[in-house]
C-alpha positions in Angstrom: 0.0 0.0 0.0 1.3 3.5 -0.4 4.2 5.0 1.6 4.1 6.9 4.9 7.2 8.1 6.7 7.4 9.7 10.0 9.8 9.8 13.0 9.4 6.1 14.0 9.6 5.3 17.7 12.6 3.3 18.9 10.2 0.5 20.0 6.9 -0.4 18.6 5.2 -0.3 22.1 6.8 0.6 25.3 4.2 1.1 28.1 0.6 2.2 28.7 -0.1 3.4 32.1 2.8 1.7 33.6 2.2 -1.7 32.2 3.6 -3.2 28.9 1.3 -3.5 26.0 1.8 -6.7 24.0 1.8 -6.3 20.1 0.4 -9.4 18.1 3.8 -10.0 16.4 6.9 -8.2 15.6 6.8 -7.5 11.9 9.3 -9.1 9.7 11.4 -6.2 8.7 14.6 -8.0 8.5 13.0 -10.3 5.9 11.9 -7.3 3.8 15.6 -5.6 4.0 17.1 -8.9 3.0 14.8 -9.3 0.2 15.3 -5.7 -1.0 19.1 -6.0 -0.9 18.9 -8.8 -3.3 17.1 -6.8 -6.0 19.4 -5.5 -8.7 20.7 -1.9 -8.2 19.5 -0.9 -11.8 16.0 -2.0 -11.0 15.9 0.0 -7.7 17.1 3.2 -9.5 14.4 2.9 -12.1 11.6 2.7 -9.6 12.6 5.3 -7.0 11.2 8.6 -7.9 12.5 12.1 -6.8 11.5 12.6 -3.3 12.2 16.2 -2.7 11.1 19.5 -4.1 12.6 23.1 -3.6 9.4 24.4 -2.2 8.9 25.1 1.3 6.3 22.3 1.8 9.2 20.0 2.9 9.7 16.4 1.9 7.1 14.9 -0.3 6.3 11.1 0.2 5.5 9.4 -3.1 2.1 7.8 -3.0 1.0 9.7 0.1 -1.9 12.0 -0.1 -3.1 13.7 3.0 -6.8 13.6 3.7 -7.7 17.3 3.9 -10.6 19.3 2.4 -10.0 20.3 -1.3 -7.5 17.7 -2.0 -7.8 15.1 -4.7 -7.6 12.3 -2.1 -10.4 13.6 0.0 -12.7 11.0 1.3 -16.5 11.6 1.5 -16.9 12.5 5.1 -13.5 12.9 6.8 -13.7 12.6 10.5 -10.1 11.6 11.5 -8.2 12.7 8.7 -6.4 9.3 8.5 -7.1 5.6 7.5 -10.1 5.5 9.7 -12.1 7.6 7.3 -12.0 4.7 4.7 -11.9 1.6 7.0 -14.3 1.2 10.0 -13.0 -1.2 12.7 -15.1 -2.9 15.3 -14.3 -5.6 18.0 -17.0 -8.0 19.0 -16.7 -10.9 21.7 -18.2 -14.2 20.7 -20.0 -14.2 24.0 -20.8 -11.8 26.7 -20.5 -14.2 29.6 -17.7 -16.6 30.2 -16.7 -18.9 33.1 -13.2 -19.6 34.6 -11.2 -22.0 32.3 -13.2 -21.3 29.2 -11.9 -20.3 25.8 -13.3 -17.4 23.8 -12.6 -15.4 20.7 -12.9 -11.7 19.7 -13.6 -10.8 16.2 -12.0 -7.6 14.9 -13.7 -6.6 11.8 -12.1 -4.2 9.2 -15.0 -2.9 7.0 -13.3 -1.2 3.9 -15.1 1.4 1.7 -15.3 0.3 -2.0 -11.9 0.5 -3.6 -9.9 0.8 -0.5 -7.7 -1.9 1.3 -5.1 -2.2 4.1 -1.7 -3.9 4.3 -1.6 -7.6 5.6 0.1 -8.3 8.9 3.3 -9.3 7.1 3.1 -7.5 3.7 5.3 -8.9 1.0 6.4 -5.6 -0.6 7.4 -5.9 -4.4 10.6 -4.4 -5.3 8.7 -1.8 -7.6 7.2 -0.3 -4.6 10.4 0.8 -3.0 11.6 0.7 0.7 9.5 -1.7 2.8 10.0 0.6 5.9 7.8 3.1 4.1 4.8 0.8 4.7 2.5 0.3 7.8 1.9 -3.2 8.7 -1.5 -4.1 10.2 -1.1 -5.0 13.8 -3.2 -5.5 16.9 -2.3 -4.2 20.3 -4.0 -5.4 23.4 -4.2 -3.4 26.8 -4.8 -5.8 29.6 -4.5 -3.3 32.4 -6.7 -4.3 35.3 -7.7 -7.7 33.4 -6.4 -10.4 35.8 -6.8 -13.9 34.9 -7.1 -13.2 31.2 -4.5 -14.7 28.6 -4.6 -13.2 25.1 -2.8 -15.5 22.5 -1.7 -12.6 20.1 1.0 -14.9 18.3 -2.1 -17.2 17.3 -4.3 -14.4 15.7 -6.1 -15.8 12.8 -5.8 -13.2 10.2 -8.1 -12.5 7.2 -7.7 -14.1 3.9 -5.4 -12.2 1.7 -6.6 -10.8 -1.7 -4.3 -9.8 -4.6 -5.1 -6.5 -6.2 -3.2 -4.2 -8.7 -1.5 -1.1 -7.2 0.7 1.5 -8.7 2.2 3.6 -5.8 5.7 3.7 -7.6 4.1 4.4 -11.0 4.2 0.8 -12.3 1.1 -1.5 -11.7 2.1 -4.6 -9.8 0.3 -7.4 -8.0 0.1 -6.8 -4.2 -1.6 -9.0 -1.4 -4.0 -7.0 0.8 -6.9 -7.2 3.2 -10.1 -5.7 1.7 -13.9 -5.6 1.8 -15.1 -7.2 5.2 -11.8 -8.6 6.6 -12.1 -10.3 10.0 -9.2 -11.2 12.4 -9.8 -13.6 15.2 -8.2 -13.1 18.6 -8.1 -16.3 20.8 -8.5 -15.7 24.5 -8.2 -18.0 27.5 -9.9 -17.3 30.9 -7.8 -18.7 33.7 -9.3 -21.4 35.9 -8.7 -19.1 38.9 -10.0 -15.9 37.3 -12.1 -13.7 39.7 -15.7 -13.2 38.7 -16.7 -9.7 37.4 -16.6 -7.4 34.6 -13.6 -7.3 32.1 -12.7 -4.5 29.8 -10.1 -5.2 27.0 -8.9 -2.3 25.0 -7.8 -3.3 21.5 -5.8 -1.0 19.3 -5.6 -2.0 15.6 -2.9 -0.2 13.5 -3.4 0.0 9.9 -3.0 2.0 6.8 -5.7 2.4 4.0 -4.9 2.7 0.5 -6.6 2.7 -3.0 -4.9 1.6 -6.2 -2.5 4.6 -6.4 -2.0 6.2 -2.9 -2.5 5.9 0.8 -4.1 7.8 3.7 -2.3 8.6 6.8 -2.1 5.4 9.1 -4.4 5.1 12.2 -2.8 6.1 15.5 0.4 4.2 16.3 2.3 3.4 19.5 3.8 6.5 21.1 2.4 8.7 18.4 -0.2 11.4 18.4 -3.7 10.2 19.7 -2.4 6.8 20.7 -3.5 7.3 24.5 -7.1 8.0 23.5 -7.2 5.5 20.7 -8.8 2.0 21.1 -11.9 -0.3 20.8 -13.4 -1.5 24.0 -14.6 -5.0 24.4 -16.7 -5.9 27.6 -17.6 -9.3 28.9 -18.4 -10.9 32.3 -16.7 -13.7 34.2 -19.2 -15.7 36.3 -19.2 -19.0 38.1 -20.2 -21.9 36.0 -23.8 -22.1 37.7 -24.6 -18.7 36.7 -23.8 -18.8 33.1 -26.6 -17.6 30.9 -24.9 -15.6 28.2 -26.5 -14.5 25.0 -25.1 -15.4 21.5 -23.2 -12.7 19.5 -25.6 -10.3 17.5 -24.1 -11.5 14.3 -23.7 -15.5 14.6 -22.2 -15.6 11.1 -19.4 -13.6 12.2 -17.5 -16.4 13.7 -18.1 -19.1 11.1 -14.6 -18.5 9.8 -12.9 -19.0 13.2 -10.8 -22.2 13.6 -11.4 -23.5 17.2 -8.5 -25.9 16.6 -6.2 -23.2 17.4 -6.6 -23.8 21.1 -5.5 -27.4 20.8 -2.5 -26.1 19.0 -1.7 -23.6 21.7 -2.1 -26.3 24.5 0.0 -28.8 22.6 3.0 -26.3 22.7 2.9 -25.5 18.9 5.2 -22.4 18.1 3.5 -19.6 16.4 4.5 -18.9 12.9 7.7 -16.8 13.3 8.7 -18.8 16.6 11.1 -21.5 15.8 10.7 -24.3 18.5 13.8 -26.3 19.4 13.8 -29.5 21.5 16.7 -31.7 21.7 16.9 -34.5 24.2 14.6 -32.6 26.4 16.4 -29.3 26.0 13.7 -27.1 24.7 13.8 -23.4 23.8 12.2 -21.1 21.3 13.6 -18.3 19.2 11.5 -15.5 17.7 12.9 -15.3 14.3 11.6 -11.8 13.5 13.7 -8.8 13.8 17.2 -9.5 15.3 16.0 -12.9 16.4 16.9 -14.1 12.8 20.5 -13.5 13.5 20.3 -15.8 16.7 18.5 -18.4 14.4 21.3 -18.4 11.9 23.9 -18.8 14.7 21.9 -21.8 16.0 21.5 -23.2 12.4 25.3 -22.8 12.0 26.0 -24.7 15.2 23.6 -27.5 14.1 25.6 -27.6 11.0 28.8 -27.9 12.8 27.4 -30.9 14.7 26.7 -32.7 11.6 30.4 -33.5 11.6 29.9 -35.6 14.6 27.2 -37.7 13.2 27.9 -41.3 11.9 27.2 -40.0 8.4 30.3 -37.7 8.1 32.7 -39.1 10.9 34.2 -41.7 8.5 35.4 -39.2 6.0 36.9 -36.6 8.3 40.2 -38.3 8.7 40.7 -38.5 5.1 40.4 -34.7 4.7 42.8 -34.3 7.8 45.3 -36.4 5.9 45.0 -34.4 2.8 45.6 -31.0 4.6 48.5 -32.8 6.4 50.1 -33.6 3.2 50.0 -30.0 2.1 50.8 -28.5 5.4 54.4 -27.4 4.3 52.7 -24.8 2.1 50.5 -22.8 4.3 48.8 -20.7 1.5 48.0 -23.8 -0.4 46.5 -25.6 2.6 44.3 -22.5 3.4 43.3 -22.5 -0.4 42.4 -26.1 -0.1 40.3 -25.5 3.0 38.6 -22.6 1.5 37.6 -24.4 -1.7 36.2 -27.5 0.3 34.2 -24.9 2.5 32.8 -23.5 -0.7 31.8 -27.1 -1.8 30.0 -27.7 1.4 28.2 -24.5 1.3 27.3 -24.7 -2.4 25.7 -28.1 -2.0 23.5 -26.6 1.0 22.6 -23.6 -1.2 21.5 -26.0 -3.8 19.5 -28.0 -1.4 18.0 -24.8 0.0 17.1 -23.7 -3.6 15.2 -27.0 -4.2 13.4 -26.6 -0.9 12.4 -23.1 -1.9 11.5 -23.3 -5.5 10.6 -26.9 -6.3 7.3 -27.8 -4.7 7.8 -31.5 -5.0 11.0 -31.3 -2.9 9.8 -31.4 0.6 12.6 -32.9 2.8 16.3 -32.2 3.4 17.2 -35.9 3.1 14.6 -36.6 0.3 17.2 -37.4 -2.2 18.0 -40.7 -0.3 14.5 -41.8 -0.8 15.4 -42.3 -4.5 17.1 -45.7 -4.9 19.0 -44.6 -7.9 20.6 -41.7 -6.1 21.5 -43.8 -3.1 23.1 -46.5 -5.2 25.1 -43.8 -7.3 26.4 -42.3 -4.0 27.3 -45.7 -2.8 29.3 -46.5 -6.0 31.1 -43.1 -5.9 32.2 -43.7 -2.1 33.2 -47.2 -3.2 35.6 -45.8 -5.9 37.0 -43.4 -3.4 37.5 -46.1 -1.0 39.3 -48.3 -3.4 41.6 -45.4 -4.2 42.3 -44.9 -0.5 43.3 -48.5 -0.2 45.8 -48.0 -2.7 44.3 -50.0 -5.5 44.5 -47.1 -7.8 48.2 -46.7 -7.8 48.2 -48.4 -11.3 47.9 -45.9 -14.1 44.2 -45.7 -14.9 42.2 -43.7 -17.5 42.1 -40.0 -16.7 38.2 -40.0 -16.7 38.2 -42.2 -13.7 40.1 -39.6 -11.6 37.2 -37.1 -12.4 35.1 -39.6 -10.1 38.0 -40.0 -7.6 40.0 -36.8 -7.7 43.0 -36.3 -5.6 42.2 -34.6 -2.3 45.1 -32.2 -2.5 43.8 -30.5 -5.8 41.4 -27.5 -6.0 39.0 -29.5 -8.1 39.3 -32.6 -5.8 38.8 -30.4 -2.5 35.7 -28.9 -3.9 34.1 -32.1 -4.9 35.1 -33.7 -1.5 33.4 -30.9 0.2 30.3 -31.5 -2.0 30.5 -35.3 -1.2 30.8 -34.5 2.6 27.8 -32.5 2.6 25.7 -35.0 0.6 26.8 -37.7 3.1 25.6 -35.6 6.0 22.0 -35.3 4.6 20.8 -38.9 5.9 21.7 -37.6 9.4 20.0 -34.7 11.1 22.0 -32.9 13.8 20.6 -31.2 16.8 19.2 -27.8 16.3 19.8 -27.9 12.4 16.6 -29.8 11.7 14.2 -27.3 13.4 15.9 -24.4 11.7 15.7 -26.0 8.3 12.0 -26.9 8.7 11.1 -23.4 9.6 13.3 -21.8 6.9 11.3 -23.9 4.3 8.1 -21.9 5.3 9.8 -18.5 4.7 10.4 -16.5 1.4 13.3 -17.9 -0.6 15.9 -15.3 0.5 15.4 -16.5 4.1 15.4 -20.2 3.2 18.7 -19.8 1.4 20.3 -17.8 4.1 19.5 -20.4 6.8 20.8 -23.2 4.7 23.9 -21.1 3.9 24.4 -20.9 7.7 24.1 -24.6 8.1 26.7 -25.0 5.4 29.0 -22.6 6.9 28.7 -24.2 10.3 29.5 -27.6 8.8 32.4 -26.3 6.9 34.0 -24.3 9.8 36.1 -27.1 11.3 37.9 -27.7 7.9 38.5 -24.0 7.5 40.1 -23.9 10.9 42.4 -27.0 10.2 43.5 -25.2 6.9 44.1 -21.9 8.5 46.2 -23.6 11.4 48.0 -26.6 9.5 50.1 -27.3 12.8 46.9 -28.9 14.2 47.5 -31.7 11.7 51.2 -32.2 12.5 50.6 -35.5 14.5 49.2 -37.1 11.5 51.7 -39.4 9.8 52.5 -38.2 6.3 54.4 -41.0 4.8 55.7 -44.6 5.6 53.9 -47.8 6.8 51.8 -46.1 9.5 50.4 -43.6 7.0 49.5 -46.3 4.6 47.9 -48.2 7.3 45.6 -45.4 8.2 44.8 -45.0 4.6 43.9 -48.6 4.2 41.8 -48.8 7.3 39.9 -45.5 6.5 39.5 -46.9 2.8 37.8 -50.1 4.3 35.6 -48.0 6.6 34.5 -46.0 3.6 34.0 -49.4 1.6 31.6 -50.3 4.4 29.9 -47.0 3.9 29.6 -47.7 0.1 28.1 -51.2 0.8 25.6 -49.6 3.1 24.3 -47.0 0.6 24.3 -49.5 -2.4 22.5 -51.9 0.0 19.9 -49.4 1.1 19.3 -48.4 -2.6 18.8 -52.1 -3.6 16.4 -52.7 -0.7 14.5 -49.7 -1.5 14.1 -51.0 -5.1 13.0 -54.3 -3.8 10.6 -53.0 -1.0 6.9 -53.3 -1.1 5.5 -50.6 1.2 4.1 -50.6 3.8 6.1 -53.8 4.7 9.7 -53.1 5.8 12.6 -53.5 3.3 15.1 -56.4 3.6 18.2 -56.0 5.9 20.5 -58.7 4.7 22.9 -56.2 3.1 23.8 -55.0 6.8 25.8 -58.3 7.1 27.9 -57.3 4.2 28.5 -53.9 5.9 29.4 -55.6 9.2 31.8 -58.1 7.3 33.8 -55.1 5.9 34.0 -53.5 9.3 35.3 -56.7 10.9 38.0 -56.9 8.1 38.9 -53.3 9.0 39.3 -54.0 12.6 41.2 -57.3 12.1 43.6 -55.6 9.4 44.3 -52.7 11.8 45.3 -55.1 14.7 47.3 -57.4 12.4 49.2 -54.8 10.5 50.1 -52.9 13.6 51.9 -56.0 15.1 53.9 -56.3 11.8 54.9 -52.6 11.3 55.5 -51.6 15.0 57.9 -52.8 17.6 56.3 -50.8 20.3 54.0 -52.8 22.6 52.3 -49.7 23.5 51.2 -49.1 20.0 50.6 -52.8 19.4 48.2 -52.7 22.5 46.4 -49.6 21.7 45.7 -50.2 18.1 44.9 -53.9 18.8 42.3 -53.0 21.3 40.9 -50.4 18.7 40.9 -53.1 16.2 39.0 -55.6 18.5 36.5 -52.9 19.3 35.7 -52.2 15.7 35.2 -56.0 15.0 33.1 -56.4 18.0 30.9 -53.4 17.3 30.4 -54.8 13.8 29.3 -58.2 15.0 26.9 -56.7 17.7 25.7 -54.2 15.3 24.9 -56.7 12.6 22.8 -58.8 15.2 21.0 -55.9 16.7 20.1 -54.2 13.4 18.9 -57.3 11.7 16.8 -58.5 14.6 13.2 -57.9 14.7 13.5 -56.3 18.1 11.4 -56.2 21.3 8.6 -54.0 19.8 6.0 -55.5 17.5 5.5 -52.7 15.1 2.4 -52.2 13.1 3.4 -50.7 9.6 1.4 -47.7 8.7 -1.6 -47.4 6.2 -4.2 -44.6 6.5 -6.8 -47.3 7.3 -4.6 -49.1 10.1 -4.2 -45.5 11.7 -7.7 -44.5 11.5 -8.8 -47.9 13.0 -6.4 -47.6 15.8 -7.7 -44.1 16.8 -11.4 -45.4 16.4 -10.6 -48.2 18.9 -9.6 -45.7 21.4 -5.8 -46.4 21.4 -3.1 -44.0 21.7 -0.6 -44.1 18.6 3.2 -43.7 18.6 4.4 -42.8 15.0 7.9 -43.4 14.1 9.2 -42.1 10.9 12.3 -44.0 9.8 14.2 -45.3 6.8 17.0 -47.7 6.2 19.4 -44.8 5.2 18.6 -42.8 8.4 21.4 -43.7 10.8 20.0 -41.3 13.4 16.8 -43.2 13.2 18.4 -46.5 14.0 20.5 -45.2 16.8 17.2 -43.7 18.5 15.3 -46.9 17.9 18.1 -49.0 19.4 18.8 -46.7 22.4 15.4 -45.2 23.3 12.6 -46.9 21.7 13.9 -50.3 22.4 14.6 -49.5 26.1 12.7 -51.6 28.7 10.7 -48.5 29.8 9.3 -47.8 26.4 8.8 -51.5 25.6 6.7 -51.8 28.6 4.2 -49.1 27.4 3.1 -51.2 24.6 2.2 -54.4 26.6 -1.1 -53.3 27.9 -2.6 -52.7 24.3 -3.8 -49.2 24.8 -0.8 -47.7 23.0 0.0 -48.9 19.5 3.5 -48.6 18.1 3.2 -47.7 14.3 6.2 -47.4 11.9 6.4 -45.5 8.8 9.3 -46.6 6.8 10.2 -44.1 3.9 12.8 -46.4 2.4 11.9 -46.6 -1.5 8.7 -45.3 -3.0 6.4 -45.2 0.2 3.9 -42.7 -1.1 1.4 -43.0 1.5 4.2 -42.6 4.2 5.6 -39.5 2.4 2.0 -38.0 2.2 1.6 -38.7 6.0 5.0 -36.9 6.6 3.8 -33.9 4.6 0.4 -33.8 6.3 2.0 -33.6 9.8 4.2 -30.9 8.7 7.5 -33.1 8.9 10.4 -32.0 7.0 13.1 -34.5 7.9 13.5 -37.7 9.8 14.0 -38.9 12.4 10.5 -37.9 13.6 8.4 -39.3 16.6 4.9 -38.2 17.1 2.7 -39.4 19.9 -1.2 -39.1 19.2 -3.9 -39.4 21.8 -7.0 -41.4 20.7 -8.9 -38.2 19.7 -6.1 -37.5 17.2 -4.5 -34.8 19.4 -0.8 -34.5 19.1 0.6 -34.9 22.5 4.4 -35.0 21.5 6.7 -34.2 18.6 10.5 -34.7 18.4 13.4 -35.6 16.3 15.9 -36.1 19.1 14.2 -37.4 22.1 14.9 -39.2 25.5 13.4 -42.3 27.2 11.7 -40.0 29.7 10.1 -37.8 27.1 8.5 -40.7 25.3 7.3 -42.4 28.5 5.7 -39.1 29.7 4.1 -38.5 26.3 2.6 -42.0 25.9 1.3 -42.0 29.6 -0.4 -38.6 28.8 -1.8 -39.9 25.5 -3.3 -43.0 27.2 -4.8 -40.8 30.1 -7.0 -39.0 27.6 -10.7 -39.9 27.6 
């Protein structure tokens, strides 16, 4: 809508009569600034008209016209000389009598004169319309002074439906989303169970700016501005004991037909409002308001999540390879730094591509979606296999040059970049703490924000390699030549070969799977066999090349541990386990809920190593297994390996972006718990709460 400039207050709302007023939501100005910065300078210059005249009237604001008698912009009957002359606002409570513990809603109605409209609560300003800061977002402020026991859920306001109109504030007609005609916002309110009976007065202050297709009126009164203290709509209702309730319905019963009462369930289940990112990792839960400066904090958390990706089982096996490559080039510090920077760029580029897919390709809905395609998983496995064979020393024979395009040397620019890309690709089956929630939120935001968050994840993941490259002395203890160096390469090559067998096996099991039944797991014994070979080779070769009993003992124990882990892992991962899982179909889920049972939904896949770890350490624990013995809680698994269409549909339906994901539902379908990294206590508490629901 048109532009309006004035001396903006430092804060949107400070205090009203000594008590803080709570705005509905901090507007996403940071988003708008970032988007504006991405527009080409040449485009900006073409749409910014001259803003000053040499007359004594002062600064002229393009698109703004004052509502004064005799002006071209005059409204029919000006009363306020601002946007209230073209938009009439009223606030109506759904009921005039409520009881303690009850929910209620207030409708805030914006009645627009024909041809007029107002900005949305988070306007998406086209570049042709200039600086986003010239626009006044629609906001709702609540004064709760003297209203004890009343909770107003401003972050969960149900805003009106947006309508796209054509405006030409900058001279060029563009499409722009607005609120128009009769637009209704619904404000959810909860009366505390211990609320004191009596009259309740709520003062509601809507802030808005009315515009037609070419220009705008002055906005309604704004926080700390002229007329603010006397501005507002009074909503009155009475709190009475349950035995005395005899309230009348609202005057216009159709007014509340558009309200979604499910918002109260979402509020109680702990759902975060749209711009609040909820993090819950192993019981550590916190929220970040991503509007304003909160976006910077979110980027830092996303970067930390990217850093933690290096500690997941998806990435750990390849880290020593890069350390050895940097160690080999450490005599030339500038070259080592260059290799580290190039690898960092490879990692960030992959995450930017992934962010682009999430932002612009509607069919791409999950960060690890690529591994749901068996062809991709098999290809990744084959590439890792070639790299593993080369690491083991089997590429010392002169081979055709094209093969080195697949398995390039780590100490080259091209090789470092591809190694960075491959490292990032390998990380996607795993989800690090904090990273998943940040990525999930980013996909609901404009493309610029999506790309920014994914770039932060990539930067966080790449940071350790850049540090090693900048300080090559950190790699000095790594052997650079001789039998010890070769042994490390051979063992790491075997570990990579095990990873290759894993991905190829996952791809083949996905091709052969028949959802909803689980895929075969026989390939895991091939993986276990290669791991056992790596452990035995490490122990055996150390005895041959070293005369030190200390080294023989240390590496012998390490080799024995690798072998033991391989054997135990093969047994555990191929065993059915202590839980009798029901494999998801829509009919089975509905039937279970109809039977009055709680449901534990586990989203998993063969390629998801974090899923397997959580299943073995948390879900297979005695405390959790005991929950399913009584029969009133049903464990239901959704295995996304291969082309599980109904499983992917359910993941999208519940708003999931990545796995692992665990959701606990009560018998009435209410979501009690959701988590990607969770503890035994969390699962037990959630299932017990779900079972206790009537």
